[in-house]
C-alpha positions in Angstrom: 95.2 62.4 66.7 94.6 61.8 63.0 90.8 62.3 62.7 89.7 65.5 60.9 89.1 68.7 62.9 85.4 69.4 62.7 84.9 71.4 65.9 87.0 74.1 67.6 86.1 75.0 71.2 87.4 78.3 72.5 87.7 78.4 76.3 87.3 82.1 77.4 86.0 85.2 75.7 87.4 88.7 76.0 89.6 90.2 73.3 91.6 87.0 72.7 88.6 84.6 72.6 86.5 86.7 70.2 89.5 87.6 67.9 90.1 83.9 67.6 86.5 83.0 67.1 85.8 85.7 64.5 88.9 84.9 62.3 88.6 81.1 62.5 84.9 81.3 61.4 85.6 83.9 58.7 88.4 81.9 57.1 87.1 78.3 57.5 83.3 79.0 57.4 81.0 76.0 57.4 84.0 73.6 57.3 84.2 73.8 61.1 82.0 74.5 64.0 83.2 77.1 66.5 81.9 77.2 70.0 83.1 79.8 72.6 82.5 79.2 76.3 82.7 82.2 78.6 81.3 83.3 81.9 80.1 86.9 82.7 81.2 86.2 86.3 84.8 86.2 85.2 86.3 89.7 84.6 88.8 90.5 81.9 92.1 92.4 82.2 90.8 95.0 79.7 93.8 97.3 79.6 95.0 96.5 76.1 93.9 99.9 74.7 96.8 100.6 72.3 97.7 98.7 69.2 100.2 98.5 66.3 99.3 98.9 62.5 98.6 95.2 61.7 95.3 95.5 63.5 94.1 97.3 60.4 94.7 94.1 58.3 92.8 92.0 60.8 89.8 94.3 60.8 89.8 94.7 57.0 89.9 90.9 56.5 86.8 90.6 58.7 85.1 93.2 56.6 84.9 95.7 59.5 84.1 99.2 58.4 86.7 101.5 60.1 84.1 104.1 61.0 81.8 101.6 62.7 84.8 100.1 64.5 85.9 103.5 65.8 82.4 104.4 66.9 81.8 101.1 68.6 85.1 101.1 70.6 85.5 104.8 71.3 88.6 104.6 69.2 91.2 107.2 68.3 94.2 107.3 65.9 97.7 106.2 67.0 100.7 107.3 65.0 103.4 106.7 67.6 104.5 106.2 71.2 106.2 109.1 72.9 108.9 107.9 75.3 109.5 110.5 78.0 112.5 110.3 80.5 113.7 106.9 79.2 117.3 107.8 78.4 117.6 110.6 81.0 115.1 112.5 83.0 113.6 115.4 81.1 114.3 114.1 77.6 111.9 112.5 75.1 111.7 110.8 71.7 109.1 109.2 69.5 108.8 105.6 68.2 106.6 106.2 65.2 105.0 103.7 62.9 106.6 105.5 59.9 110.0 105.0 58.3 112.1 108.2 58.4 113.5 109.5 55.1 113.3 107.8 51.7 115.1 105.2 49.7 118.3 106.7 48.4 120.3 103.8 47.1 122.2 100.8 48.3 122.2 101.5 52.1 119.5 102.7 54.4 118.5 106.3 54.9 120.1 106.7 58.3 123.6 106.2 56.8 123.2 109.3 54.6 121.6 111.2 57.4 124.5 110.3 59.7 127.1 111.4 57.2 125.3 114.7 56.5 124.8 115.3 60.2 128.6 115.0 60.8 129.0 117.6 58.0 126.6 120.1 59.6 123.1 119.1 58.8 120.9 120.5 61.6 118.0 118.1 61.4 117.1 115.1 63.6 116.1 111.8 62.1 112.5 112.5 63.1 112.4 115.7 60.9 112.2 113.2 58.0 109.2 111.3 59.4 105.6 112.3 58.5 104.2 110.5 61.5 106.4 112.5 63.8 105.5 115.8 62.2 101.8 115.0 62.7 102.4 114.0 66.3 104.2 117.3 66.9 101.2 119.2 65.5 98.5 116.9 67.0 97.0 116.3 63.5 95.9 113.5 61.3 94.1 112.9 58.0 93.7 109.9 55.7 95.8 110.4 52.6 96.1 108.4 49.5 99.8 107.8 49.5 100.7 106.9 45.9 104.3 108.0 46.7 105.9 105.9 49.4 107.5 109.0 50.8 104.0 110.1 52.0 103.2 106.8 53.6 101.8 107.3 57.1 101.1 104.0 58.9 98.8 104.2 61.9 97.0 102.0 64.5 94.4 102.7 67.1 93.6 103.4 70.7 90.4 101.8 71.7 88.4 100.3 74.6 89.4 96.6 74.4 86.3 95.4 76.3 84.1 97.2 73.8 86.2 95.6 71.0 85.5 92.2 72.4 81.8 92.9 72.4 82.0 94.2 68.9 83.7 91.1 67.7 81.3 88.9 69.6 78.4 90.4 67.7 80.1 89.8 64.3 81.1 86.3 65.3 77.6 85.2 66.4 76.2 86.7 63.2 78.7 84.5 61.3 77.6 81.4 63.1 79.9 81.1 66.1 78.0 79.5 69.1 78.4 81.2 72.4 77.8 79.2 75.6 77.5 81.0 78.9 79.0 79.0 81.8 81.8 78.4 84.2 84.2 75.6 83.4 84.2 73.1 86.2 86.2 70.1 84.9 88.3 69.4 81.8 88.0 65.9 80.5 91.0 64.1 78.8 91.5 61.0 76.8 93.2 58.5 79.1 95.5 57.2 76.4 96.6 60.3 74.6 96.1 63.0 77.2 94.2 65.1 74.6 91.3 67.2 75.9 88.0 65.8 74.9 85.5 68.0 76.5 84.8 70.9 78.9 82.3 70.3 81.6 80.5 73.3 83.0 79.2 73.8 86.5 75.6 73.2 85.3 76.6 69.8 84.0 76.8 70.8 80.3 79.5 68.9 78.4 81.1 70.7 75.4 82.9 68.2 73.1 85.6 69.3 70.6 88.5 68.3 68.4 90.7 71.3 68.9 90.7 73.5 71.9 91.9 77.1 72.1 92.8 78.3 75.6 91.8 81.9 76.1 91.4 81.7 79.8 93.9 84.4 80.5 96.6 84.1 83.2 94.6 81.2 84.7 95.6 79.1 81.7 93.1 76.4 82.7 93.8 74.1 79.7 97.4 74.7 78.8 99.1 75.0 82.2 96.7 73.6 84.8 95.4 70.6 82.8 98.2 69.7 80.4 101.0 70.9 82.7 103.0 72.9 80.2 105.7 74.8 82.0 106.1 78.5 82.1 109.4 80.2 81.2 110.1 83.1 83.6 111.7 86.2 82.2 111.6 88.4 85.3 115.4 88.4 85.4 115.3 90.5 82.2 112.1 92.4 82.9 111.5 92.6 86.6 108.2 94.5 86.5 105.5 92.3 88.0 102.6 94.7 88.8 100.5 97.4 87.3 97.8 99.8 88.6 95.3 101.0 86.1 92.6 103.7 86.3 90.4 105.6 83.9 90.1 109.4 83.8 88.2 112.0 82.0 89.4 112.8 78.5 91.6 115.8 77.6 90.2 118.8 75.8 92.4 117.8 72.9 93.2 114.2 71.9 96.8 113.5 71.0 97.3 111.0 68.2 99.9 109.0 70.2 100.4 107.0 73.4 102.6 108.4 76.1 105.1 106.3 78.0 106.5 108.2 80.9 109.4 106.7 82.8 109.9 107.5 86.5 112.7 106.4 88.9 111.3 102.9 89.4 109.2 102.1 86.4 106.9 103.9 83.9 103.4 105.2 83.4 101.1 105.0 80.3 98.5 107.5 79.1 96.2 106.5 76.3 93.6 108.9 74.8 90.2 107.6 73.8 87.2 109.7 72.7 85.3 109.3 75.9 88.1 109.0 78.5 91.8 108.4 79.0 93.4 105.1 80.1 96.2 105.5 82.7 98.4 103.1 84.5 101.7 102.6 86.2 104.0 99.6 85.7 106.5 98.7 88.4 108.3 95.9 90.3 107.5 95.0 93.9 111.3 94.6 94.3 111.6 98.4 93.9 108.2 99.9 94.8 105.3 98.8 97.0 101.6 99.1 96.0 101.0 102.2 98.2 103.9 104.1 96.8 102.8 103.2 93.2 99.2 104.2 93.9 100.3 107.6 95.2 102.6 108.1 92.2 99.9 107.2 89.8 97.2 109.4 91.3 99.6 112.4 91.8 100.5 112.3 88.1 97.0 112.1 86.7 96.1 115.2 84.7 92.4 114.7 84.5 89.8 113.5 87.1 89.4 109.8 87.9 86.2 108.2 86.7 86.7 104.7 88.4 88.7 103.1 91.1 92.4 102.1 90.7 92.7 98.4 90.2 95.7 96.1 90.4 97.1 93.7 87.8 99.7 91.2 88.9 101.8 89.4 86.2 104.8 87.3 85.6 106.7 88.2 82.5 107.5 85.2 80.3 105.8 82.6 78.1 104.7 79.0 78.1 107.4 76.7 76.8 104.9 75.6 74.2 102.0 77.5 72.8 100.5 74.4 71.1 100.5 71.1 73.1 98.6 68.0 72.1 95.2 69.4 70.9 95.3 72.7 72.7 96.6 76.1 71.4 97.1 78.9 74.0 96.3 82.4 72.7 96.5 85.6 74.7 97.5 85.8 78.3 97.3 82.0 78.7 100.4 81.8 76.4 102.5 84.4 78.1 102.8 88.0 79.2 104.9 91.0 78.0 104.3 94.3 79.6 102.4 96.8 77.4 105.4 99.1 76.7 105.2 98.6 72.9 101.4 97.8 72.7 102.0 94.2 71.5 99.4 92.2 73.5 96.6 92.4 71.0 99.1 91.8 68.1 100.3 88.6 69.7 96.7 87.4 69.8 96.3 88.3 66.1 99.5 86.7 65.0 98.7 83.5 67.0 95.3 83.1 65.4 96.8 83.8 61.9 99.6 81.3 62.6 97.0 78.7 63.7 95.0 79.2 60.5 98.0 78.9 58.3 98.9 75.6 59.9 95.3 74.5 60.6 95.3 70.7 61.0 92.2 70.0 58.9 92.9 66.3 58.5 94.4 65.7 61.9 97.1 67.0 64.3 100.7 66.2 63.3 103.6 66.8 65.7 105.7 68.4 62.9 103.0 71.1 62.5 102.9 71.7 66.3 106.7 72.0 66.3 106.7 74.6 63.6 104.0 76.6 65.3 105.9 76.5 68.6 109.2 77.5 67.0 107.7 80.5 65.2 105.8 81.6 68.4 109.0 81.3 70.4 111.0 83.5 68.1 108.2 86.1 68.0 107.9 86.3 71.7 111.7 86.5 72.2 112.2 89.3 69.7 109.4 91.4 71.3 111.0 90.6 74.7 114.3 91.8 73.4 112.8 95.0 72.0 111.3 95.8 75.3 114.5 95.0 77.2 116.3 97.5 74.8 114.3 100.4 76.2 115.3 99.6 79.8 118.9 98.4 79.2 120.2 101.3 77.1 119.7 104.1 79.5 121.8 106.8 81.2 119.7 107.4 84.3 121.5 107.5 87.6 118.6 108.4 89.9 117.8 104.9 91.2 119.1 101.4 91.7 116.3 100.3 89.3 117.8 102.0 86.3 121.4 101.3 87.2 120.6 97.6 87.6 118.7 97.5 84.3 121.7 99.0 82.6 124.2 96.7 84.2 122.3 93.4 83.8 123.2 90.7 81.3 120.9 90.6 78.3 120.0 87.9 75.7 122.9 87.3 73.2 120.7 88.1 70.2 119.9 91.5 71.6 123.5 92.2 72.5 124.5 91.3 68.9 121.9 93.8 67.6 123.2 96.5 69.9 126.9 95.8 69.0 126.2 95.8 65.2 124.3 99.1 65.4 126.9 100.7 67.6 129.6 99.8 65.2 128.2 100.4 61.7 124.6 101.7 62.2 122.9 98.6 60.8 120.1 96.4 62.2 120.0 92.6 62.4 116.4 91.6 61.8 114.7 88.3 62.5 112.1 86.9 60.1 109.5 86.8 62.8 110.3 90.2 64.4 107.2 92.3 64.2 109.4 95.4 64.6 111.3 96.3 61.5 114.5 98.4 61.0 112.8 101.8 61.4 111.5 100.8 64.9 114.8 99.5 66.2 116.5 102.5 64.7 114.3 105.0 66.4 114.6 103.4 69.8 118.3 102.9 69.6 118.9 106.5 68.7 116.3 107.7 71.1 118.0 105.8 74.0 121.3 107.4 73.1 123.1 104.8 71.0 125.3 106.6 68.4 127.0 104.4 65.8 130.7 104.8 65.4 130.5 104.6 61.6 128.1 104.6 58.7 128.0 102.6 55.4 130.7 103.8 52.9 128.0 104.0 50.2 126.9 107.1 51.9 130.2 108.8 50.9 129.5 108.4 47.2 127.4 111.6 46.6 129.3 114.9 47.0 128.4 116.4 50.3 126.7 119.4 48.9 124.5 117.2 46.7 123.7 115.0 49.7 122.8 118.0 51.9 120.5 119.3 49.1 118.8 115.9 48.6 118.1 115.6 52.3 116.7 119.1 52.5 114.4 118.3 49.6 113.2 115.1 51.4 112.5 117.1 54.5 110.5 119.6 52.6 108.6 116.9 50.7 107.6 115.2 54.1 106.0 118.5 55.0 103.8 118.7 51.9 100.8 116.7 53.3 100.7 118.8 56.5 98.6 121.4 54.8 95.8 118.8 54.4 96.0 117.6 58.0 93.3 118.3 60.5 93.5 118.5 64.3 93.0 115.0 65.5 89.7 115.7 67.2 88.5 117.6 64.1 89.4 114.6 61.9 87.4 112.2 64.2 84.4 114.5 64.2 84.2 114.9 60.5 85.2 111.3 59.6 82.8 109.6 62.0 79.9 111.9 61.1 80.2 111.2 57.4 
């Protein structure tokens, strides 16, 4: 298909569709026509309420004012995820967006911390993390971090349905055409198999050169029409169901997501300004719907404001995210449970990747192959990071946790665990969205203790090292005096 791409047709709206439409139009402007087809009769999953920091870059590039965004989506600040009961029942740790400590020389901070801890330092790794200190106090404030030691990365909790509507408004103002209608038939070129048009139930035909499949788990274009296969990962991540419900907000709004493990899965709690998002993730192999419903409802700490709804899924990915002239973005390309809040980021990175490789003069297989390889590695590294939480556990209260601990895991993940267990280092992949600090926090939090640290950490005399670490810990506390209670920050910031 070597004719220029003049029109992109996006099948499906929601968060995925409107993120794709807004960024494509922003970057390529009048060079392409963008038309999005969606039907108000089709619901959206709408539980992607937590994000990771790159969402800021996406919003900023679109020229979105942060205050407007928070107001329009009932958003709050997210500094971390608190993992409760994941290693053993009754214990918790944080995976923050920060990087504990400071740059001290040739090797990473954790090596100096490990040596000092063996010599009597009575501080956890998280005592050197500003994000954690704010989570512990329930505070936040925007700071101008000229010094990297005061860097405090953050993301958001927000209503994803409202975010989609917010982006729709921006997209239409920028020139994206929205067509209301239900897709009835998908027309293909007999010779190439490329999609040529979407035919709606009212008879409307929407022609295009490049099609983006944002039809969710139905995957109307990529799987049902083009027949791209789905790679099932349920042998690694057996959860196949979730129940979600909204409840009244808490009196105080925590600046972090809660992930609470139970004997057969886990529950989420996400604080927004007008309500809380709650849900339970489980496998039908270990728990039925009635038991999961009872568990969820019994563990709610505020009053329900809507009915519990069920979401069924199959963990995995399409073997190709780009096939012929179709790119699958969002749930049409795969599903990973929301343990590390990656669903919206996968949408963002897919759109950015498409733009970087945009086939302006025509689609080439070499470009498709590169796109698919990068997508594959990204999906697999996120998959491995999620598996890590389950696999490295010490729980003995159910077959679920014992089986997760004893199962075979991908070799790349096993190598990462082995290297960290031996020498306290991480093996990072180029397309891994989670960097060293993230893997470090989860590995330590799940109970992995390295047998050794880097010999460079032995260079400073121990008294000097202990003193340097104490100074870093005190420095991390300096911004705390300027922090506000999270709710107080939102009130002042959004009223300004």
